[in-house]
Structure formats: structure tokens, C-alpha cells
C-alpha positions as CSV (number, residue, x, y, z in Angstrom):
1,M,-9.6,-15.0,12.3
2,T,-8.8,-16.4,9.1
3,S,-5.4,-18.8,8.9
4,M,-3.7,-16.7,7.0
5,T,-4.5,-13.8,9.4
6,R,-3.2,-16.3,12.3
7,Y,0.2,-16.8,10.9
8,R,0.6,-13.0,9.8
9,W,0.1,-12.2,13.4
10,I,2.4,-15.1,15.1
11,V,4.8,-14.1,12.3
12,Y,4.8,-11.2,13.7
13,M,4.6,-11.2,17.5
14,A,8.0,-13.8,17.1
15,A,9.5,-10.9,15.1
16,A,8.3,-8.3,17.3
17,A,9.6,-10.4,20.0
18,L,13.2,-11.4,18.5
19,I,13.9,-7.2,18.8
20,T,12.5,-6.5,22.0
21,Q,15.1,-9.2,23.2
22,F,18.0,-6.9,22.2
23,Q,15.9,-4.3,23.2
24,G,16.2,-1.5,19.7
25,L,13.2,0.0,19.0
26,S,10.3,-2.9,17.9
27,M,7.2,-3.4,16.0
28,A,5.2,-4.2,19.5
29,Q,6.9,-1.4,21.1
30,N,5.7,1.1,18.3
31,H,3.5,-0.5,16.0
32,A,1.5,-3.2,18.4
33,P,-2.1,-3.4,17.2
34,N,-4.9,-1.2,18.9
35,P,-8.0,-2.9,20.4
36,Y,-9.4,-0.2,21.5
37,T,-11.7,3.1,20.2
38,T,-11.7,6.7,21.2
39,V,-14.9,8.1,22.6
40,E,-15.4,10.6,20.9
41,G,-15.0,14.5,22.2
42,I,-13.7,15.4,25.8
43,W,-15.1,12.8,28.7
44,G,-16.2,14.2,31.5
45,K,-18.9,17.0,32.0
46,L,-18.1,19.4,34.1
47,G,-21.1,21.7,34.5
48,G,-21.9,25.0,34.2
49,D,-19.2,27.1,31.6
50,R,-16.2,25.6,33.6
51,T,-13.4,24.3,31.5
52,W,-11.0,21.2,31.6
53,G,-7.5,22.6,33.4
54,A,-4.4,20.4,32.9
55,T,-4.6,16.8,34.3
56,S,-2.2,14.0,34.4
57,A,-4.7,12.1,38.1
58,V,-7.5,9.6,37.2
59,F,-8.0,6.3,38.9
60,P,-11.2,3.8,39.7
61,A,-13.3,4.5,42.6
62,Q,-12.8,0.8,44.7
63,D,-16.4,0.6,45.2
64,G,-17.6,-1.8,42.4
65,S,-19.7,1.5,41.2
66,G,-17.2,1.7,38.2
67,N,-16.9,5.5,38.9
68,I,-14.1,7.1,38.1
69,W,-11.8,9.9,40.5
70,V,-9.9,12.4,38.6
71,A,-8.0,16.2,40.0
72,E,-7.3,18.2,37.4
73,R,-5.9,21.6,37.8
74,C,-8.8,24.2,38.4
75,G,-9.2,24.9,34.7
76,Q,-6.0,25.8,33.8
77,N,-2.5,24.2,35.0
78,L,-2.0,26.0,38.0
79,C,-4.4,25.9,41.0
80,I,-3.6,29.5,43.0
81,G,-6.0,32.2,41.5
82,R,-8.7,29.6,41.2
83,E,-8.9,28.8,45.0
84,D,-12.8,28.7,45.3
85,M,-12.7,25.7,42.4
86,N,-12.8,22.1,43.6
87,P,-9.8,20.0,41.5
88,I,-11.3,16.7,42.8
89,L,-13.6,15.3,40.5
90,L,-15.8,11.9,40.8
91,F,-17.5,11.3,37.3
92,D,-20.2,8.1,36.8
93,S,-19.2,6.2,33.4
94,D,-21.0,8.6,31.1
95,G,-19.2,11.4,32.4
96,N,-21.5,12.6,34.5
97,L,-20.0,15.2,37.7
98,L,-20.8,13.5,40.8
99,K,-19.0,15.4,43.3
100,S,-16.2,17.8,43.4
101,F,-14.2,18.7,46.4
102,G,-10.8,20.1,47.4
103,A,-10.9,23.7,46.6
104,G,-7.9,26.3,48.5
105,M,-5.8,23.4,49.4
106,F,-4.0,22.6,46.2
107,V,-1.1,24.1,43.8
108,W,-1.1,21.7,41.1
109,P,-2.5,18.2,41.8
110,H,0.0,15.6,40.3
111,G,-1.3,11.8,41.7
112,I,-4.0,10.1,42.5
113,F,-4.8,7.0,44.4
114,V,-7.7,5.1,45.4
115,D,-7.7,2.7,48.3
116,P,-9.6,-0.3,49.2
117,E,-11.5,1.6,51.7
118,N,-11.8,4.7,48.6
119,N,-10.7,6.7,50.5
120,V,-8.9,9.3,48.2
121,W,-4.7,10.2,48.1
122,V,-3.8,13.3,45.9
123,T,-0.1,14.4,45.8
124,D,0.3,18.0,44.6
125,A,3.6,18.8,43.4
126,R,4.5,22.3,43.5
127,G,4.3,24.5,46.2
128,G,2.9,28.5,46.6
129,E,0.8,30.6,49.4
130,G,2.1,28.8,51.8
131,I,0.1,25.2,50.3
132,G,1.7,22.6,48.4
133,H,5.0,19.8,48.8
134,Q,2.3,17.4,50.3
135,I,0.2,14.4,49.7
136,H,-3.1,14.3,51.1
137,K,-5.8,11.8,52.1
138,F,-9.5,12.2,51.5
139,S,-12.4,9.5,52.3
140,E,-15.0,9.2,49.2
141,D,-16.8,12.4,50.4
142,G,-13.6,14.9,50.6
143,E,-13.2,14.7,54.4
144,L,-9.8,15.4,54.9
145,L,-8.3,12.4,56.9
146,M,-4.4,12.7,56.7
147,S,-2.0,15.6,55.5
148,L,1.5,13.9,54.8
149,G,5.0,16.6,53.8
150,V,4.5,20.0,55.6
151,A,2.1,22.3,53.9
152,G,4.4,25.0,51.4
153,V,7.8,23.7,52.3
154,G,9.8,21.5,50.2
155,G,12.7,19.9,51.3
156,E,15.2,16.1,51.7
157,G,14.0,14.5,55.0
158,E,11.4,12.0,56.9
159,T,8.4,14.4,57.3
160,I,9.7,16.7,54.0
161,F,8.8,16.1,50.6
162,N,10.0,18.1,47.4
163,A,7.3,18.2,44.9
164,P,6.0,14.3,44.9
165,S,5.1,13.0,41.6
166,D,2.8,10.1,42.9
167,V,1.4,8.0,45.8
168,L,0.4,4.2,46.3
169,V,-1.3,2.0,49.8
170,A,-0.1,-0.8,49.7
171,P,-2.4,-4.2,50.8
172,D,-0.7,-3.7,54.4
173,G,-1.4,-0.3,54.3
174,S,2.2,0.9,53.5
175,I,2.5,4.5,51.6
176,F,5.1,4.9,49.0
177,V,5.3,8.4,47.6
178,A,7.3,9.4,44.9
179,D,9.2,11.9,45.9
180,G,10.8,14.4,43.4
181,H,9.5,16.0,39.8
182,G,12.0,17.0,36.5
183,S,15.3,15.4,37.1
184,G,16.6,17.7,39.2
185,G,13.9,16.1,42.3
186,N,14.7,15.0,45.3
187,N,14.8,11.2,43.2
188,R,13.8,9.0,45.5
189,I,10.9,6.6,46.7
190,V,9.5,7.1,50.2
191,K,8.5,4.9,52.3
192,L,5.9,5.3,54.7
193,S,3.5,3.4,57.6
194,A,-0.6,3.3,57.5
195,D,-0.1,6.8,59.6
196,G,2.3,9.0,58.2
197,S,5.7,8.1,60.3
198,F,8.5,7.4,57.7
199,I,10.0,3.2,57.7
200,K,12.9,4.5,55.0
201,A,13.7,6.0,51.5
202,W,15.9,5.0,48.7
203,G,17.2,6.3,45.3
204,K,18.9,9.1,44.9
205,T,19.9,11.4,40.9
206,G,21.5,9.3,38.7
207,Q,21.1,6.6,35.7
208,A,22.2,3.3,37.7
209,A,20.1,0.8,39.3
210,G,17.9,2.1,42.1
211,E,18.8,5.8,41.0
212,F,16.2,8.0,39.3
213,R,15.8,10.9,37.0
214,D,11.8,12.1,37.7
215,P,10.4,9.0,39.7
216,H,6.8,10.0,37.7
217,A,4.3,7.2,38.8
218,L,4.3,4.1,41.3
219,A,2.1,1.2,40.4
220,M,2.0,-2.8,42.2
221,D,1.6,-5.8,40.7
222,S,-0.3,-9.1,42.9
223,Q,3.1,-9.7,44.1
224,G,3.5,-7.1,45.6
225,R,5.9,-5.7,43.7
226,L,6.6,-1.4,43.1
227,Y,6.9,-0.2,39.8
228,V,8.2,3.0,39.2
229,G,8.0,4.9,36.0
230,D,11.2,6.6,36.0
231,R,10.7,8.8,33.3
232,G,13.9,11.0,32.8
233,N,15.6,7.6,32.2
234,A,12.9,6.5,29.6
235,R,13.0,3.3,32.3
236,L,10.7,1.2,34.5
237,Q,12.3,0.0,37.9
238,I,11.3,-2.6,39.4
239,F,11.9,-3.0,43.4
240,D,10.4,-5.2,46.2
241,Q,8.4,-3.5,49.1
242,E,11.8,-2.8,50.8
243,G,13.1,-1.0,48.7
244,E,15.5,-3.9,46.6
245,Y,16.3,-3.7,43.2
246,I,14.2,-6.3,41.1
247,A,14.9,-5.2,37.4
248,T,14.7,-2.5,34.3
249,W,12.3,-2.7,31.4
250,T,12.7,-0.8,29.0
251,Q,9.5,-2.2,26.1
252,F,7.4,0.9,28.0
253,G,8.6,3.7,26.6
254,R,9.2,7.3,28.9
255,P,6.5,6.3,30.8
256,S,4.3,9.2,32.9
257,G,1.9,7.0,34.2
258,L,1.0,3.4,35.1
259,F,-1.5,1.4,35.9
260,I,-1.7,-2.3,37.1
261,T,-4.7,-4.4,37.1
262,A,-6.2,-7.4,39.3
263,D,-4.8,-9.4,36.3
264,D,-1.4,-8.2,35.9
265,M,-1.8,-6.5,32.8
266,L,0.4,-3.3,32.9
267,Y,-1.0,0.3,31.0
268,S,2.0,2.5,30.4
269,A,1.0,6.5,29.4
270,D,4.3,7.7,27.8
271,S,3.1,11.5,27.2
272,E,7.0,12.7,26.0
273,S,8.7,10.2,24.2
274,N,9.7,12.4,20.8
275,A,12.9,13.7,18.7
276,T,12.6,17.1,19.1
277,W,13.1,17.7,23.3
278,G,15.4,14.4,22.2
279,A,13.5,13.0,24.5
280,N,13.5,9.1,23.5
281,P,13.6,9.8,19.7
282,G,12.5,6.8,17.9
283,W,9.3,6.5,19.9
284,R,5.9,7.3,19.4
285,R,3.9,8.5,22.5
286,G,1.2,6.7,23.6
287,I,-0.3,3.7,25.8
288,R,1.6,0.8,25.8
289,I,-0.1,-2.1,27.5
290,G,1.4,-5.5,27.9
291,S,1.1,-8.9,30.7
292,I,3.1,-9.0,34.0
293,K,2.7,-12.9,33.6
294,D,5.2,-13.0,30.5
295,G,8.2,-10.1,30.9
296,G,6.1,-7.3,29.9
297,F,5.7,-8.4,25.8
298,V,3.9,-5.0,24.4
299,S,0.7,-7.1,23.2
300,A,-1.1,-3.7,22.4
301,F,-0.4,0.3,21.8
302,I,-3.1,2.8,22.1
303,P,-1.5,5.8,20.2
304,D,-1.3,9.7,20.8
305,P,-4.3,10.7,19.7
306,V,-2.5,13.6,18.1
307,V,-1.4,12.4,14.6
308,D,2.4,12.9,14.3
309,A,3.0,14.5,17.3
310,D,6.5,15.4,17.6
311,D,5.9,19.4,18.7
312,A,8.0,20.1,22.5
313,G,4.8,20.9,23.8
314,T,3.2,17.2,26.1
315,T,1.0,15.6,24.4
316,G,-1.1,12.2,24.8
317,A,-2.1,10.8,28.4
318,E,0.1,11.6,31.1
319,G,-2.3,9.5,33.8
320,V,-3.4,6.0,33.3
321,A,-6.4,4.0,34.8
322,V,-8.5,1.0,33.9
323,D,-12.2,0.7,35.1
324,D,-13.5,-2.8,36.2
325,M,-15.3,-3.1,32.3
326,G,-12.0,-2.6,30.8
327,N,-12.3,0.8,29.7
328,V,-9.1,2.8,29.5
329,Y,-8.5,6.3,30.6
330,G,-5.9,8.7,29.0
331,A,-5.8,11.8,31.4
332,E,-4.0,15.0,29.5
333,V,-2.1,17.8,30.5
334,G,-1.3,19.7,27.6
335,P,-4.3,19.1,25.7
336,R,-5.8,19.7,29.1
337,M,-8.8,17.1,28.7
338,L,-9.5,13.2,30.4
339,R,-10.1,10.3,27.1
340,K,-12.0,7.6,27.4
341,Y,-10.9,4.4,25.3
342,V,-13.3,1.3,24.8
343,K,-13.2,-2.3,23.8
344,S,-13.4,-1.7,20.1
345,E,-16.3,-4.5,19.0
């Protein structure tokens, strides 16, 4: 980096930080540098004549293999009518399909989490034909280990969920569920013990601290703080594991997906900001990246691959994940594909 380039970068960062301080539309939020290159084409070979369906669920394997878990919606945007198709897929780092399972168990796979034992947790955010509104835990070989919720029954209670969007397992085994999809859902976070027993729930529909409008994604930092992508309110909310409110961040746009790496880098996928819906107008869709250690300043931005996207459909990544090599994966609902982004040389 030349001295002039370094000077310009320092000026840019200072100006962006100043604007962000006042929570306006900042250079950093929409125009931070993009240090990634998009792998061309649809990443992930399904084999045969199978095509990708909508997907919002992607998470790295936790066994050091570099493999990537994905849940997609059976070649369409719904698994009803495709009961013979496995929606849960495991790929190697080159996009080769290694295994699949879960046929006939899901209506609308939505959120995914892989725990330290490499068990795969997947939420089903719709119900129909006696299934759905559940969270399923599988072994890495596809054995069903646990199901939370009542199959096909949507509601609000200690053992009933309504369109759960995401799931996360804390280091102590506690299970957190973002219960509700869409602004009219349950709009709560549920905490369960490792065996699935109800502990507590917090949140309701609203815009105040601790309230939600579509809690769409979950992530946890190295200090054990829980981050909730409060998508309908275009913000992140941060809590301790007892549900005590800590902070609100708005600099990551309208978050559909969240991922936090071991070194506390936060990746937030924004697939809905646009002017057409009136959903966060003035913000660009894409994946915003920032370190939790410096208060979440947005230092990098992977823009929506659809140039000048501003339509009423969903483009760009809803789900986001990062592998051990630092590669970023975006799970896309509207375009029905998985994209891979690698660090530019």
C-alpha cells in the first residue's frame, strides 16, 4: 500500500466512523471495501438432474474437514410434494455432494446450526400435512436424535413453536430458538436445556428494546452474548443468555442471517433492504462484516451479486456462514443457489 493509498484509507475510515456514530447512512455501511471474489456459477453439485431450490440455511461442519452443511427446499421453495428428496446436504470444500438426508421430514427448511459434536440442527418454519413448526437434531450420519415442538402444530407455549426461524446451541448445551417468521409471528426467543426442557422465553411483537418483528437469525460471540437478527426492525439486538438486553446495533442493515467466527468477526446477510418494499430504503443488500471487538464497525461489504437490485423479490444471501479458511457462503432464497466468496489475492 502506497503512502497516498494509506492516507486515503485513513481518511475514509475516519469519515465513515464519524457518520456511523450518528447512525446515518455511512460509507462503511454501504461502500466499505469488498475483499472477496465470487466463485463463478452455482456452487455445489447436486448430481443428476436435480436443481437447487430456495435456501437460507448454511453452516460449516465442526470436525475440521472444511465441509459445508446446507438445507434447501427440495428443488423449489417448499418440500411438500417432494417427500422423496433429501433437503439436508453435505458438501466438501470443492462443492462435491458427500451425503444427504431428511426426506419427508420438512415443509420449509429455514435455519441450521452445527454443534461441536457435529450434530446438525435444522428448523422447519412452516407447517402442513402433519409436519413442520419443529426443530430437528440429527447426527452427522442423518440419525434423528431429537425433535422439538409438536409436528404440524403452530402455536405459542413451552413445547409449541410457530414457524421457528433459527436455532443455536450454546457451549453449555443450552438451546436457543428464534421462534417466529414474519412480523406477525411469535416474536420471541426461547431457551431450552440440553435435553429440550423449557427454561424461559422473552420478547413480544414491538419495536422497543427486547421486542421483535421477525427474529430471523441467531449467533453467539466468544463472551457468550446472544445476537438476534431482528429483521423486521432492521437491527441487531444483543442479550445475555438469560435474556437481559445489552445493546442494539443498526449498522448491519436489515439482517436475515448472522454468523460469528471464533475471533469475533460478525457477518450479517441483508437480503431485503430496498426502496420498493420500503424496507430500509437507502441501504444496499449484501453481506456486512465487522469486528465485535471494536463495537461492530462495518469494515467490509460483499454487495448483492444482482447489480442495482431494487425489486420486490428477495435477492442476495439470507443465510451466511464462514469456513475455517475464511471463505464466505451465501444461501440465497430468491435466486435459489449457494454462492461462495473467497478472499481476493
